[in-house]
C-alpha positions in Angstrom: 166.5 -45.0 146.3 165.7 -48.8 145.5 163.3 -47.2 142.6 166.3 -45.1 141.2 168.7 -47.9 141.0 166.1 -50.2 139.2 165.4 -47.3 136.5 169.3 -47.0 136.2 171.4 -43.5 135.4 170.8 -44.1 131.5 167.2 -43.8 131.9 167.4 -40.8 134.1 169.5 -39.0 131.9 167.3 -39.7 128.7 164.4 -38.5 130.8 166.3 -35.5 131.6 165.7 -36.0 135.5 169.7 -35.5 135.8 172.8 -34.5 133.6 175.3 -37.1 132.2 178.0 -35.4 134.2 176.1 -35.7 137.5 177.2 -38.4 139.8 174.4 -41.0 140.2 175.2 -41.9 143.7 174.8 -38.2 145.2 171.7 -37.8 142.9 169.9 -40.7 144.9 171.0 -39.8 147.9 169.7 -36.0 147.0 166.3 -37.4 145.9 166.1 -39.6 149.2 166.6 -36.7 151.4 164.2 -34.5 149.4 161.6 -37.0 149.7 162.1 -37.0 153.6 161.6 -33.2 153.6 158.6 -33.3 151.3 157.1 -35.7 153.5 157.6 -33.6 156.7 156.0 -30.4 154.9 153.4 -32.6 153.5 152.5 -33.7 157.3 152.9 -30.1 158.8 150.8 -28.8 156.1 147.9 -31.0 156.5 148.2 -30.7 160.2 147.8 -26.7 160.0 145.3 -27.2 157.3 143.0 -29.4 159.4 143.6 -27.3 162.4 142.3 -24.2 160.6 139.5 -25.8 158.6 138.3 -27.3 161.7 138.2 -23.9 163.7 136.6 -22.2 160.8 134.2 -25.0 160.2 132.7 -24.3 163.9 130.2 -21.4 162.5 128.9 -23.5 160.2 128.5 -26.6 162.5 126.9 -24.6 165.3 124.3 -22.5 162.7 123.7 -24.1 159.5 124.4 -27.8 160.3 124.1 -28.7 164.0 126.1 -31.6 164.7 128.2 -31.7 161.3 131.8 -32.6 161.4 134.3 -31.5 158.6 135.8 -34.2 156.2 139.5 -34.3 156.1 142.3 -35.9 153.9 143.4 -39.1 154.8 147.0 -37.6 155.5 145.9 -36.0 158.7 146.1 -39.6 160.4 150.1 -39.7 159.8 150.4 -37.2 162.8 148.8 -39.6 165.4 150.4 -42.9 164.3 154.0 -44.2 164.2 156.3 -41.8 162.4 158.0 -45.4 160.6 154.5 -46.5 159.5 154.0 -43.8 156.6 157.6 -45.1 155.1 157.0 -48.7 155.7 153.5 -48.5 154.1 154.9 -46.6 151.1 157.8 -49.1 150.5 155.5 -52.1 151.1 152.9 -50.7 148.8 155.4 -50.1 146.3 157.0 -53.5 146.1 153.4 -55.1 145.9 152.8 -52.7 142.8 156.1 -53.3 141.1 155.5 -57.2 141.8 152.2 -56.9 140.2 153.4 -54.9 137.0 156.3 -57.5 136.7 153.9 -60.1 136.7 151.9 -58.5 134.2 154.6 -57.8 131.9 155.7 -61.6 132.0 151.9 -62.8 131.4 151.8 -60.6 128.5 149.0 -58.5 129.9 146.9 -56.6 127.1 146.6 -53.7 130.0 150.1 -52.4 131.7 149.8 -50.5 134.5 152.1 -47.8 135.5 152.4 -47.0 139.2 151.0 -43.9 140.5 152.6 -41.8 143.4 148.9 -41.0 145.0 147.8 -44.7 145.4 151.4 -46.1 146.0 151.7 -43.4 148.8 148.6 -42.0 150.3 146.6 -45.5 150.0 149.3 -47.7 151.4 150.8 -45.1 153.8 147.5 -44.7 155.6 146.9 -48.4 155.6 150.3 -48.9 157.5 149.1 -46.0 160.0 146.1 -48.2 161.1 147.7 -51.5 160.3 150.5 -50.7 162.9 148.2 -49.6 165.3 146.1 -52.8 165.5 148.7 -55.2 164.4 152.1 -54.0 164.8 155.1 -54.0 162.2 154.1 -57.2 160.6 150.7 -56.0 159.8 152.2 -52.6 158.7 154.4 -54.4 156.1 152.2 -57.1 154.9 148.7 -55.2 154.4 150.2 -52.5 152.2 151.9 -54.8 150.1 148.7 -57.0 149.6 147.1 -53.5 148.9 149.7 -52.9 146.3 149.0 -56.1 144.6 145.1 -55.2 144.7 145.9 -51.8 143.2 147.9 -53.0 140.1 145.6 -56.3 139.2 142.3 -54.7 140.0 143.1 -51.6 138.1 144.4 -53.8 135.0 141.2 -56.3 135.1 138.4 -53.4 135.5 140.3 -51.2 132.8 140.5 -53.9 130.1 137.2 -55.4 131.0 135.1 -52.1 130.7 137.0 -50.9 127.7 138.5 -47.7 129.7 142.4 -48.7 128.9 141.6 -47.6 125.3 140.9 -43.8 126.7 144.3 -43.7 128.2 143.8 -44.7 132.0 142.0 -45.7 134.9 142.0 -44.3 138.6 144.2 -46.5 140.4 143.1 -45.8 144.3 142.3 -48.9 146.4 138.7 -48.7 146.5 138.4 -48.1 142.7 140.8 -51.0 142.1 138.8 -53.4 144.8 135.3 -52.2 145.6 134.4 -50.6 142.3 135.3 -53.8 139.9 133.0 -56.0 142.2 130.2 -53.4 141.8 130.6 -52.9 138.1 130.5 -57.0 137.6 127.1 -56.9 139.6 125.7 -54.1 137.4 126.9 -55.5 134.2 125.5 -58.6 134.3 122.4 -57.8 136.3 121.6 -54.5 134.7 119.2 -52.1 136.6 118.4 -54.9 139.1 122.2 -54.8 139.9 122.4 -51.0 140.2 119.5 -51.1 142.6 121.5 -53.9 144.5 124.7 -51.6 144.7 122.9 -48.7 145.8 120.7 -50.4 148.3 124.2 -52.2 149.6 125.7 -48.5 150.0 123.0 -47.4 151.9 122.8 -50.4 154.1 126.4 -50.3 155.3 126.3 -47.5 157.7 122.8 -48.3 158.7 124.5 -51.9 159.7 127.6 -50.1 161.3 125.2 -48.1 163.5 123.0 -51.2 164.6 126.3 -52.9 165.8 127.3 -50.2 167.8 124.7 -47.6 168.6 126.3 -46.3 171.8 129.6 -45.4 170.1 128.7 -44.6 166.3 128.1 -41.0 167.1 130.2 -40.4 170.2 133.5 -40.6 168.2 132.8 -37.5 166.7 131.1 -35.8 169.4 133.5 -36.6 172.2 136.5 -38.7 171.2 138.2 -39.2 174.7 134.9 -40.5 175.8 134.7 -42.7 173.1 138.2 -44.2 173.7 137.2 -44.5 177.4 133.8 -46.6 176.0 136.1 -48.6 173.7 138.6 -49.4 176.4 135.8 -50.8 178.6 134.7 -52.9 175.9 
């Protein structure tokens, strides 16, 4: 609703999102209600998909790839956290992105980042679910907001620096806006040595995680209830 108010009726009419005779107030209400419905459908759809996928994957896990588990989309976590964390993360991340975009405009940046729905919603809503679980409401607001800033500033930096802006765009997900630019700097200035460093670092991360928690590393996927008890004892 706040985004639509900022855009204004004139823009929405010119972009053919609404007609001139349509009430701006009722249009905002309708869009907000539609968003809530779409979010509920998304959560139900992802939950159903994951349930069916997990069941169908058992044959592969038992016969072809023993011990393997299916990879699922981040949206599956929405059903396990607070229902308020998802919209809070979306709104906080959106505010962070819009603030960063405003700063780019005021600073006359050669690259202007346009907020994308996927990074704004999926990245920041997922961050809020886990942040709320670990740090409560304050963390669910602050961390997605910081993520929104990083998504815009990081994308603008790397898109301009490597010349991607001239090709029309850059993927603005959090890892592409924060982790990948750091790796790009290393590879650009160190050449093949930098590439080797990045590859070794990526291979070393899971090994370090395993060594720090050998007992619970695989237990999380093998028996999650036992894993929760294990973490509770720690």
